[in-house]
PDB file of N, CA, C and O in Angstrom, chain B, residues numbered from 101:
ATOM      1  N   MET B 101     116.717 107.550 107.800  1.00  0.00           N
ATOM      2  CA  MET B 101     115.725 108.594 106.734  1.00  0.00           C
ATOM      3  C   MET B 101     114.620 108.988 106.907  1.00  0.00           C
ATOM      4  O   MET B 101     114.177 110.120 106.714  1.00  0.00           O
ATOM      5  N   TYR B 102     113.778 107.487 107.525  1.00  0.00           N
ATOM      6  CA  TYR B 102     112.499 107.973 108.085  1.00  0.00           C
ATOM      7  C   TYR B 102     112.326 108.788 109.613  1.00  0.00           C
ATOM      8  O   TYR B 102     111.302 109.397 109.919  1.00  0.00           O
ATOM      9  N   PHE B 103     113.478 108.674 110.450  1.00  0.00           N
ATOM     10  CA  PHE B 103     113.908 109.576 111.450  1.00  0.00           C
ATOM     11  C   PHE B 103     114.150 111.117 111.196  1.00  0.00           C
ATOM     12  O   PHE B 103     113.773 112.037 111.922  1.00  0.00           O
ATOM     13  N   MET B 104     114.716 111.188 110.250  1.00  0.00           N
ATOM     14  CA  MET B 104     114.786 112.782 109.935  1.00  0.00           C
ATOM     15  C   MET B 104     113.524 113.186 109.223  1.00  0.00           C
ATOM     16  O   MET B 104     113.309 114.390 109.365  1.00  0.00           O
ATOM     17  N   MET B 105     112.605 112.544 108.486  1.00  0.00           N
ATOM     18  CA  MET B 105     111.508 112.755 107.469  1.00  0.00           C
ATOM     19  C   MET B 105     110.487 113.183 108.710  1.00  0.00           C
ATOM     20  O   MET B 105     109.831 114.220 108.617  1.00  0.00           O
ATOM     21  N   LEU B 106     110.388 112.300 109.910  1.00  0.00           N
ATOM     22  CA  LEU B 106     109.606 112.649 111.043  1.00  0.00           C
ATOM     23  C   LEU B 106     109.942 113.627 111.648  1.00  0.00           C
ATOM     24  O   LEU B 106     109.083 114.480 111.872  1.00  0.00           O
ATOM     25  N   GLY B 107     111.133 113.799 112.053  1.00  0.00           N
ATOM     26  CA  GLY B 107     111.617 115.010 112.911  1.00  0.00           C
ATOM     27  C   GLY B 107     111.157 116.234 112.013  1.00  0.00           C
ATOM     28  O   GLY B 107     110.549 117.177 112.520  1.00  0.00           O
ATOM     29  N   VAL B 108     111.506 116.180 110.488  1.00  0.00           N
ATOM     30  CA  VAL B 108     111.221 117.667 109.833  1.00  0.00           C
ATOM     31  C   VAL B 108     109.573 117.872 110.178  1.00  0.00           C
ATOM     32  O   VAL B 108     109.192 118.865 110.798  1.00  0.00           O
ATOM     33  N   GLY B 109     108.766 116.965 109.771  1.00  0.00           N
ATOM     34  CA  GLY B 109     107.284 117.136 109.618  1.00  0.00           C
ATOM     35  C   GLY B 109     106.806 117.645 111.100  1.00  0.00           C
ATOM     36  O   GLY B 109     105.989 118.560 111.202  1.00  0.00           O
ATOM     37  N   LEU B 110     107.390 116.965 112.284  1.00  0.00           N
ATOM     38  CA  LEU B 110     107.235 117.398 113.713  1.00  0.00           C
ATOM     39  C   LEU B 110     107.483 118.775 114.293  1.00  0.00           C
ATOM     40  O   LEU B 110     106.867 119.452 115.116  1.00  0.00           O
ATOM     41  N   LEU B 111     108.678 118.983 113.535  1.00  0.00           N
ATOM     42  CA  LEU B 111     109.229 120.251 113.606  1.00  0.00           C
ATOM     43  C   LEU B 111     108.372 121.308 113.088  1.00  0.00           C
ATOM     44  O   LEU B 111     107.959 122.203 113.827  1.00  0.00           O
ATOM     45  N   LEU B 112     108.008 121.225 111.513  1.00  0.00           N
ATOM     46  CA  LEU B 112     107.204 121.956 110.907  1.00  0.00           C
ATOM     47  C   LEU B 112     105.689 122.123 111.834  1.00  0.00           C
ATOM     48  O   LEU B 112     105.009 123.145 111.925  1.00  0.00           O
ATOM     49  N   LEU B 113     105.457 120.933 112.394  1.00  0.00           N
ATOM     50  CA  LEU B 113     104.041 121.069 113.216  1.00  0.00           C
ATOM     51  C   LEU B 113     104.237 121.967 114.080  1.00  0.00           C
ATOM     52  O   LEU B 113     103.705 123.060 113.881  1.00  0.00           O
ATOM     53  N   LYS B 114     104.897 121.803 115.049  1.00  0.00           N
ATOM     54  CA  LYS B 114     105.427 122.235 116.031  1.00  0.00           C
ATOM     55  C   LYS B 114     105.530 123.944 116.073  1.00  0.00           C
ATOM     56  O   LYS B 114     104.948 124.766 116.780  1.00  0.00           O
ATOM     57  N   TYR B 115     106.565 124.092 114.958  1.00  0.00           N
ATOM     58  CA  TYR B 115     106.731 125.508 114.714  1.00  0.00           C
ATOM     59  C   TYR B 115     105.299 126.436 114.188  1.00  0.00           C
ATOM     60  O   TYR B 115     105.051 127.557 114.631  1.00  0.00           O
ATOM     61  N   LEU B 116     104.612 125.859 113.366  1.00  0.00           N
ATOM     62  CA  LEU B 116     103.633 126.714 112.932  1.00  0.00           C
ATOM     63  C   LEU B 116     102.465 126.381 113.785  1.00  0.00           C
ATOM     64  O   LEU B 116     101.461 126.892 113.290  1.00  0.00           O
ATOM     65  N   GLY B 117     102.203 125.730 114.863  1.00  0.00           N
ATOM     66  CA  GLY B 117     101.388 125.623 115.763  1.00  0.00           C
ATOM     67  C   GLY B 117     100.141 124.744 115.605  1.00  0.00           C
ATOM     68  O   GLY B 117      99.082 124.855 116.223  1.00  0.00           O
ATOM     69  N   LEU B 118     100.484 123.797 114.607  1.00  0.00           N
ATOM     70  CA  LEU B 118      99.454 123.120 114.058  1.00  0.00           C
ATOM     71  C   LEU B 118      99.147 121.907 114.625  1.00  0.00           C
ATOM     72  O   LEU B 118     100.018 121.183 115.108  1.00  0.00           O
ATOM     73  N   GLY B 119      97.702 121.558 114.601  1.00  0.00           N
ATOM     74  CA  GLY B 119      97.862 120.026 115.074  1.00  0.00           C
ATOM     75  C   GLY B 119      97.779 119.940 116.591  1.00  0.00           C
ATOM     76  O   GLY B 119      97.660 120.953 117.280  1.00  0.00           O
ATOM     77  N   PHE B 120      97.847 118.647 117.126  1.00  0.00           N
ATOM     78  CA  PHE B 120      97.970 118.242 118.776  1.00  0.00           C
ATOM     79  C   PHE B 120      99.676 118.482 118.604  1.00  0.00           C
ATOM     80  O   PHE B 120     100.284 118.556 119.671  1.00  0.00           O
ATOM     81  N   VAL B 121     100.253 118.573 117.702  1.00  0.00           N
ATOM     82  CA  VAL B 121     101.459 118.717 118.380  1.00  0.00           C
ATOM     83  C   VAL B 121     102.077 120.173 118.777  1.00  0.00           C
ATOM     84  O   VAL B 121     103.173 120.483 119.246  1.00  0.00           O
ATOM     85  N   ALA B 122     101.276 120.714 118.514  1.00  0.00           N
ATOM     86  CA  ALA B 122     101.774 122.270 119.146  1.00  0.00           C
ATOM     87  C   ALA B 122     101.669 122.219 120.772  1.00  0.00           C
ATOM     88  O   ALA B 122     102.301 123.107 121.345  1.00  0.00           O
ATOM     89  N   ASP B 123     101.136 121.533 121.383  1.00  0.00           N
ATOM     90  CA  ASP B 123     100.826 120.949 122.637  1.00  0.00           C
ATOM     91  C   ASP B 123     101.983 120.121 123.019  1.00  0.00           C
ATOM     92  O   ASP B 123     101.922 119.676 124.165  1.00  0.00           O
ATOM     93  N   TRP B 124     103.043 119.804 122.314  1.00  0.00           N
ATOM     94  CA  TRP B 124     104.019 118.943 122.854  1.00  0.00           C
ATOM     95  C   TRP B 124     105.382 119.678 123.190  1.00  0.00           C
ATOM     96  O   TRP B 124     105.862 120.753 122.832  1.00  0.00           O
ATOM     97  N   SER B 125     105.836 118.597 124.075  1.00  0.00           N
ATOM     98  CA  SER B 125     107.129 119.739 124.430  1.00  0.00           C
ATOM     99  C   SER B 125     108.188 119.759 123.590  1.00  0.00           C
ATOM    100  O   SER B 125     108.197 118.996 122.624  1.00  0.00           O
ATOM    101  N   TRP B 126     109.158 120.566 123.814  1.00  0.00           N
ATOM    102  CA  TRP B 126     110.177 120.528 122.363  1.00  0.00           C
ATOM    103  C   TRP B 126     110.926 119.267 122.497  1.00  0.00           C
ATOM    104  O   TRP B 126     111.354 118.734 121.473  1.00  0.00           O
ATOM    105  N   TRP B 127     111.167 118.631 123.873  1.00  0.00           N
ATOM    106  CA  TRP B 127     111.979 117.321 123.718  1.00  0.00           C
ATOM    107  C   TRP B 127     111.451 116.274 123.080  1.00  0.00           C
ATOM    108  O   TRP B 127     112.130 115.416 122.516  1.00  0.00           O
ATOM    109  N   LEU B 128     110.192 116.286 123.135  1.00  0.00           N
ATOM    110  CA  LEU B 128     109.508 115.304 122.514  1.00  0.00           C
ATOM    111  C   LEU B 128     109.558 115.470 120.922  1.00  0.00           C
ATOM    112  O   LEU B 128     109.880 114.480 120.265  1.00  0.00           O
ATOM    113  N   VAL B 129     109.269 116.619 120.298  1.00  0.00           N
ATOM    114  CA  VAL B 129     109.344 117.180 118.774  1.00  0.00           C
ATOM    115  C   VAL B 129     110.724 116.687 118.400  1.00  0.00           C
ATOM    116  O   VAL B 129     110.875 115.778 117.584  1.00  0.00           O
ATOM    117  N   LEU B 130     111.445 117.123 118.833  1.00  0.00           N
ATOM    118  CA  LEU B 130     113.039 116.609 118.465  1.00  0.00           C
ATOM    119  C   LEU B 130     113.871 115.379 118.775  1.00  0.00           C
ATOM    120  O   LEU B 130     115.081 115.170 118.694  1.00  0.00           O
ATOM    121  N   SER B 131     113.116 114.829 119.055  1.00  0.00           N
ATOM    122  CA  SER B 131     113.243 113.092 119.596  1.00  0.00           C
ATOM    123  C   SER B 131     113.923 112.247 118.767  1.00  0.00           C
ATOM    124  O   SER B 131     114.966 111.643 119.018  1.00  0.00           O
ATOM    125  N   PRO B 132     113.041 112.236 117.406  1.00  0.00           N
ATOM    126  CA  PRO B 132     113.268 111.669 115.989  1.00  0.00           C
ATOM    127  C   PRO B 132     114.618 112.014 115.438  1.00  0.00           C
ATOM    128  O   PRO B 132     115.292 111.235 114.765  1.00  0.00           O
ATOM    129  N   PHE B 133     114.979 113.266 115.776  1.00  0.00           N
ATOM    130  CA  PHE B 133     116.599 113.223 115.334  1.00  0.00           C
ATOM    131  C   PHE B 133     117.729 112.888 116.211  1.00  0.00           C
ATOM    132  O   PHE B 133     118.873 112.693 115.802  1.00  0.00           O
ATOM    133  N   ALA B 134     117.328 112.826 117.521  1.00  0.00           N
ATOM    134  CA  ALA B 134     118.177 111.867 118.275  1.00  0.00           C
ATOM    135  C   ALA B 134     118.335 110.656 118.056  1.00  0.00           C
ATOM    136  O   ALA B 134     119.384 110.020 118.157  1.00  0.00           O
ATOM    137  N   MET B 135     117.101 110.209 117.686  1.00  0.00           N
ATOM    138  CA  MET B 135     117.101 108.784 117.223  1.00  0.00           C
ATOM    139  C   MET B 135     117.769 108.512 115.632  1.00  0.00           C
ATOM    140  O   MET B 135     118.354 107.476 115.317  1.00  0.00           O
ATOM    141  N   ALA B 136     117.611 109.310 115.015  1.00  0.00           N
ATOM    142  CA  ALA B 136     118.464 109.295 113.627  1.00  0.00           C
ATOM    143  C   ALA B 136     119.938 109.291 113.751  1.00  0.00           C
ATOM    144  O   ALA B 136     120.804 108.667 113.139  1.00  0.00           O
ATOM    145  N   LEU B 137     119.995 110.291 114.856  1.00  0.00           N
ATOM    146  CA  LEU B 137     121.832 110.103 115.476  1.00  0.00           C
ATOM    147  C   LEU B 137     122.281 108.624 115.496  1.00  0.00           C
ATOM    148  O   LEU B 137     123.004 108.027 114.697  1.00  0.00           O
ATOM    149  N   ALA B 138     121.641 108.171 116.660  1.00  0.00           N
ATOM    150  CA  ALA B 138     121.925 106.998 117.131  1.00  0.00           C
ATOM    151  C   ALA B 138     121.935 105.716 116.559  1.00  0.00           C
ATOM    152  O   ALA B 138     122.537 104.692 116.884  1.00  0.00           O
ATOM    153  N   TRP B 139     120.804 106.077 115.233  1.00  0.00           N
ATOM    154  CA  TRP B 139     120.650 105.119 114.373  1.00  0.00           C
ATOM    155  C   TRP B 139     122.019 104.753 113.270  1.00  0.00           C
ATOM    156  O   TRP B 139     122.531 103.686 112.930  1.00  0.00           O
ATOM    157  N   TRP B 140     122.292 106.122 112.938  1.00  0.00           N
ATOM    158  CA  TRP B 140     123.745 106.193 112.233  1.00  0.00           C
ATOM    159  C   TRP B 140     124.811 106.074 113.174  1.00  0.00           C
ATOM    160  O   TRP B 140     125.789 105.589 112.607  1.00  0.00           O
ATOM    161  N   ALA B 141     124.945 106.226 113.923  1.00  0.00           N
ATOM    162  CA  ALA B 141     126.249 105.792 114.763  1.00  0.00           C
ATOM    163  C   ALA B 141     126.351 104.240 114.884  1.00  0.00           C
ATOM    164  O   ALA B 141     127.409 103.622 114.766  1.00  0.00           O
ATOM    165  N   TRP B 142     124.956 103.598 115.168  1.00  0.00           N
ATOM    166  CA  TRP B 142     125.248 102.090 115.118  1.00  0.00           C
ATOM    167  C   TRP B 142     125.298 101.603 113.841  1.00  0.00           C
ATOM    168  O   TRP B 142     125.892 100.550 113.610  1.00  0.00           O
ATOM    169  N   ALA B 143     124.701 102.289 112.898  1.00  0.00           N
ATOM    170  CA  ALA B 143     124.863 101.343 111.315  1.00  0.00           C
ATOM    171  C   ALA B 143     126.306 101.434 111.177  1.00  0.00           C
ATOM    172  O   ALA B 143     126.908 100.366 111.059  1.00  0.00           O
ATOM    173  N   ASP B 144     126.759 102.173 111.173  1.00  0.00           N
ATOM    174  CA  ASP B 144     128.433 103.024 111.130  1.00  0.00           C
ATOM    175  C   ASP B 144     129.217 101.775 111.846  1.00  0.00           C
ATOM    176  O   ASP B 144     129.768 100.866 111.226  1.00  0.00           O
ATOM    177  N   ALA B 145     129.164 101.898 113.180  1.00  0.00           N
ATOM    178  CA  ALA B 145     130.036 100.761 114.381  1.00  0.00           C
ATOM    179  C   ALA B 145     130.047  99.436 113.848  1.00  0.00           C
ATOM    180  O   ALA B 145     130.983  98.637 113.887  1.00  0.00           O
ATOM    181  N   SER B 146     128.830  99.272 113.310  1.00  0.00           N
ATOM    182  CA  SER B 146     128.432  97.575 113.392  1.00  0.00           C
ATOM    183  C   SER B 146     129.104  97.194 111.861  1.00  0.00           C
ATOM    184  O   SER B 146     129.481  96.067 111.541  1.00  0.00           O
ATOM    185  N   GLY B 147     129.151  98.212 111.139  1.00  0.00           N
ATOM    186  CA  GLY B 147     129.283  97.533 109.697  1.00  0.00           C
ATOM    187  C   GLY B 147     128.232  97.321 108.783  1.00  0.00           C
ATOM    188  O   GLY B 147     128.338  96.704 107.723  1.00  0.00           O
ATOM    189  N   TYR B 148     127.151  97.886 109.257  1.00  0.00           N
ATOM    190  CA  TYR B 148     125.336  97.601 108.359  1.00  0.00           C
ATOM    191  C   TYR B 148     125.872  97.852 107.263  1.00  0.00           C
ATOM    192  O   TYR B 148     126.117  97.019 106.391  1.00  0.00           O
ATOM    193  N   THR B 149     126.183  99.469 107.205  1.00  0.00           N
ATOM    194  CA  THR B 149     126.070 100.373 106.193  1.00  0.00           C
ATOM    195  C   THR B 149     127.052  99.983 104.842  1.00  0.00           C
ATOM    196  O   THR B 149     126.683  99.984 103.668  1.00  0.00           O
ATOM    197  N   LYS B 150     128.644  99.595 105.454  1.00  0.00           N
ATOM    198  CA  LYS B 150     129.373  98.901 104.412  1.00  0.00           C
ATOM    199  C   LYS B 150     128.591  97.606 103.959  1.00  0.00           C
ATOM    200  O   LYS B 150     128.438  97.459 102.746  1.00  0.00           O
ATOM    201  N   ARG B 151     127.981  96.465 104.991  1.00  0.00           N
ATOM    202  CA  ARG B 151     127.643  95.474 104.083  1.00  0.00           C
ATOM    203  C   ARG B 151     126.571  96.074 102.898  1.00  0.00           C
ATOM    204  O   ARG B 151     126.697  96.037 101.674  1.00  0.00           O
ATOM    205  N   ARG B 152     125.642  96.551 103.597  1.00  0.00           N
ATOM    206  CA  ARG B 152     124.701  96.869 102.109  1.00  0.00           C
ATOM    207  C   ARG B 152     124.999  97.343 101.152  1.00  0.00           C
ATOM    208  O   ARG B 152     124.342  97.072 100.146  1.00  0.00           O
ATOM    209  N   VAL B 153     126.062  98.205 101.075  1.00  0.00           N
ATOM    210  CA  VAL B 153     126.593  98.885 100.019  1.00  0.00           C
ATOM    211  C   VAL B 153     127.661  97.984  99.342  1.00  0.00           C
ATOM    212  O   VAL B 153     128.054  98.485  98.289  1.00  0.00           O
ATOM    213  N   MET B 154     128.313  96.646  99.687  1.00  0.00           N
ATOM    214  CA  MET B 154     128.852  95.862  99.176  1.00  0.00           C
ATOM    215  C   MET B 154     127.793  94.907  97.966  1.00  0.00           C
ATOM    216  O   MET B 154     127.967  94.719  96.762  1.00  0.00           O
ATOM    217  N   GLU B 155     126.496  94.370  99.050  1.00  0.00           N
ATOM    218  CA  GLU B 155     125.068  93.568  98.776  1.00  0.00           C
ATOM    219  C   GLU B 155     124.867  94.562  97.048  1.00  0.00           C
ATOM    220  O   GLU B 155     124.910  94.231  95.863  1.00  0.00           O
ATOM    221  N   LYS B 156     124.684  95.622  97.661  1.00  0.00           N
ATOM    222  CA  LYS B 156     124.361  96.258  95.961  1.00  0.00           C
ATOM    223  C   LYS B 156     125.380  96.294  94.777  1.00  0.00           C
ATOM    224  O   LYS B 156     125.130  96.357  93.573  1.00  0.00           O
ATOM    225  N   MET B 157     126.514  96.241  95.371  1.00  0.00           N
ATOM    226  CA  MET B 157     127.432  96.569  94.240  1.00  0.00           C
ATOM    227  C   MET B 157     127.617  94.909  93.576  1.00  0.00           C
ATOM    228  O   MET B 157     127.845  94.720  92.381  1.00  0.00           O
ATOM    229  N   GLU B 158     127.468  93.760  94.618  1.00  0.00           N
ATOM    230  CA  GLU B 158     127.460  92.658  94.409  1.00  0.00           C
ATOM    231  C   GLU B 158     126.309  92.156  92.925  1.00  0.00           C
ATOM    232  O   GLU B 158     126.527  91.595  91.851  1.00  0.00           O
ATOM    233  N   GLN B 159     125.156  92.673  93.548  1.00  0.00           N
ATOM    234  CA  GLN B 159     124.038  92.943  92.749  1.00  0.00           C
ATOM    235  C   GLN B 159     124.082  93.565  91.422  1.00  0.00           C
ATOM    236  O   GLN B 159     123.712  92.955  90.418  1.00  0.00           O
ATOM    237  N   LYS B 160     124.432  94.509  91.402  1.00  0.00           N
ATOM    238  CA  LYS B 160     125.057  95.187  90.095  1.00  0.00           C
ATOM    239  C   LYS B 160     126.086  94.629  89.222  1.00  0.00           C
ATOM    240  O   LYS B 160     125.891  94.614  88.007  1.00  0.00           O
ATOM    241  N   LYS B 161     127.138  94.180  89.717  1.00  0.00           N
ATOM    242  CA  LYS B 161     128.169  92.823  89.080  1.00  0.00           C
ATOM    243  C   LYS B 161     127.728  91.760  88.595  1.00  0.00           C
ATOM    244  O   LYS B 161     128.165  91.238  87.569  1.00  0.00           O
ATOM    245  N   GLN B 162     126.700  91.279  89.374  1.00  0.00           N
ATOM    246  CA  GLN B 162     126.137  90.135  88.671  1.00  0.00           C
ATOM    247  C   GLN B 162     124.981  90.364  87.824  1.00  0.00           C
ATOM    248  O   GLN B 162     124.678  89.271  87.346  1.00  0.00           O
ATOM    249  N   ALA B 163     124.181  91.281  87.406  1.00  0.00           N
ATOM    250  CA  ALA B 163     123.371  91.831  86.816  1.00  0.00           C
ATOM    251  C   ALA B 163     124.065  91.943  85.319  1.00  0.00           C
ATOM    252  O   ALA B 163     123.470  91.566  84.310  1.00  0.00           O
ATOM    253  N   ARG B 164     125.215  92.432  85.301  1.00  0.00           N
ATOM    254  CA  ARG B 164     126.146  93.087  84.580  1.00  0.00           C
ATOM    255  C   ARG B 164     126.587  91.784  83.514  1.00  0.00           C
ATOM    256  O   ARG B 164     126.458  91.722  82.291  1.00  0.00           O
ATOM    257  N   ILE B 165     127.169  90.759  84.504  1.00  0.00           N
ATOM    258  CA  ILE B 165     127.720  89.619  83.930  1.00  0.00           C
ATOM    259  C   ILE B 165     126.367  88.674  83.237  1.00  0.00           C
ATOM    260  O   ILE B 165     126.523  88.266  82.086  1.00  0.00           O
ATOM    261  N   ASP B 166     125.363  88.425  83.800  1.00  0.00           N
ATOM    262  CA  ASP B 166     124.129  88.025  83.312  1.00  0.00           C
ATOM    263  C   ASP B 166     123.989  88.897  81.793  1.00  0.00           C
ATOM    264  O   ASP B 166     123.915  88.223  80.765  1.00  0.00           O
ATOM    265  N   ARG B 167     123.970  89.755  81.742  1.00  0.00           N
ATOM    266  CA  ARG B 167     123.639  90.407  80.592  1.00  0.00           C
ATOM    267  C   ARG B 167     124.357  90.723  79.518  1.00  0.00           C
ATOM    268  O   ARG B 167     124.055  91.313  78.480  1.00  0.00           O
ATOM    269  N   GLN B 168     125.805  90.034  80.082  1.00  0.00           N
ATOM    270  CA  GLN B 168     126.758  89.862  78.971  1.00  0.00           C
ATOM    271  C   GLN B 168     126.870  88.626  78.137  1.00  0.00           C
ATOM    272  O   GLN B 168     127.243  88.399  76.986  1.00  0.00           O
ATOM    273  N   ARG B 169     126.259  87.664  79.464  1.00  0.00           N
ATOM    274  CA  ARG B 169     126.197  86.051  79.259  1.00  0.00           C
ATOM    275  C   ARG B 169     124.831  86.215  78.241  1.00  0.00           C
ATOM    276  O   ARG B 169     124.773  85.577  77.189  1.00  0.00           O
ATOM    277  N   LYS B 170     123.985  86.932  78.575  1.00  0.00           N
ATOM    278  CA  LYS B 170     122.909  87.031  77.564  1.00  0.00           C
ATOM    279  C   LYS B 170     122.986  87.323  76.035  1.00  0.00           C
ATOM    280  O   LYS B 170     122.324  86.803  75.137  1.00  0.00           O
ATOM    281  N   SER B 171     123.947  88.276  75.953  1.00  0.00           N
ATOM    282  CA  SER B 171     123.610  89.136  74.490  1.00  0.00           C
ATOM    283  C   SER B 171     125.007  88.163  73.992  1.00  0.00           C
ATOM    284  O   SER B 171     125.395  88.632  72.922  1.00  0.00           O
ATOM    285  N   MET B 172     125.940  86.894  74.441  1.00  0.00           N
ATOM    286  CA  MET B 172     126.604  86.617  73.897  1.00  0.00           C
ATOM    287  C   MET B 172     125.880  84.994  73.515  1.00  0.00           C
ATOM    288  O   MET B 172     126.451  84.169  72.802  1.00  0.00           O
ATOM    289  N   GLY B 173     124.613  84.797  74.120  1.00  0.00           N
ATOM    290  CA  GLY B 173     123.867  83.515  73.653  1.00  0.00           C
ATOM    291  C   GLY B 173     124.365  82.464  74.674  1.00  0.00           C
ATOM    292  O   GLY B 173     124.367  81.263  74.401  1.00  0.00           O
ATOM    293  N   LEU B 174     124.841  83.023  76.013  1.00  0.00           N
ATOM    294  CA  LEU B 174     125.301  81.533  76.885  1.00  0.00           C
ATOM    295  C   LEU B 174     124.316  81.496  78.123  1.00  0.00           C
ATOM    296  O   LEU B 174     123.839  82.587  78.438  1.00  0.00           O
ATOM    297  N   LYS B 175     123.968  80.454  78.824  1.00  0.00           N
ATOM    298  CA  LYS B 175     123.216  80.433  79.777  1.00  0.00           C
ATOM    299  C   LYS B 175     123.664  81.293  81.077  1.00  0.00           C
ATOM    300  O   LYS B 175     124.836  81.565  81.339  1.00  0.00           O
ATOM    301  N   THR B 176     122.474  81.696  81.889  1.00  0.00           N
ATOM    302  CA  THR B 176     123.503  82.630  83.040  1.00  0.00           C
ATOM    303  C   THR B 176     123.466  81.477  84.484  1.00  0.00           C
ATOM    304  O   THR B 176     122.855  80.410  84.550  1.00  0.00           O
ATOM    305  N   LYS B 177     124.085  81.938  85.236  1.00  0.00           N
ATOM    306  CA  LYS B 177     123.947  80.958  86.159  1.00  0.00           C
ATOM    307  C   LYS B 177     122.820  80.711  87.108  1.00  0.00           C
ATOM    308  O   LYS B 177     122.779  79.695  87.802  1.00  0.00           O
ATOM    309  N   ARG B 178     121.802  81.750  87.139  1.00  0.00           N
ATOM    310  CA  ARG B 178     120.544  81.846  87.927  1.00  0.00           C
ATOM    311  C   ARG B 178     119.823  80.385  87.039  1.00  0.00           C
ATOM    312  O   ARG B 178     118.692  79.988  87.320  1.00  0.00           O
TER     313      ARG B 178
END
């Protein structure tokens, strides 16, 4: 996501001709989009994205269990 925000910012600066970015090559300005594409390809291929989603689901599940135990007056596992 950071690469995309950087890319959009650089693209706007280049298009509007503002700052030092106006003198840069288009290849350099568009390179954050290529890096974002490479990052997403790696994250999907390596399973990084799926692991992050599973960790978030596990945290939500544990928080729900802890809330239910607390409402019943039982101690939590933590």
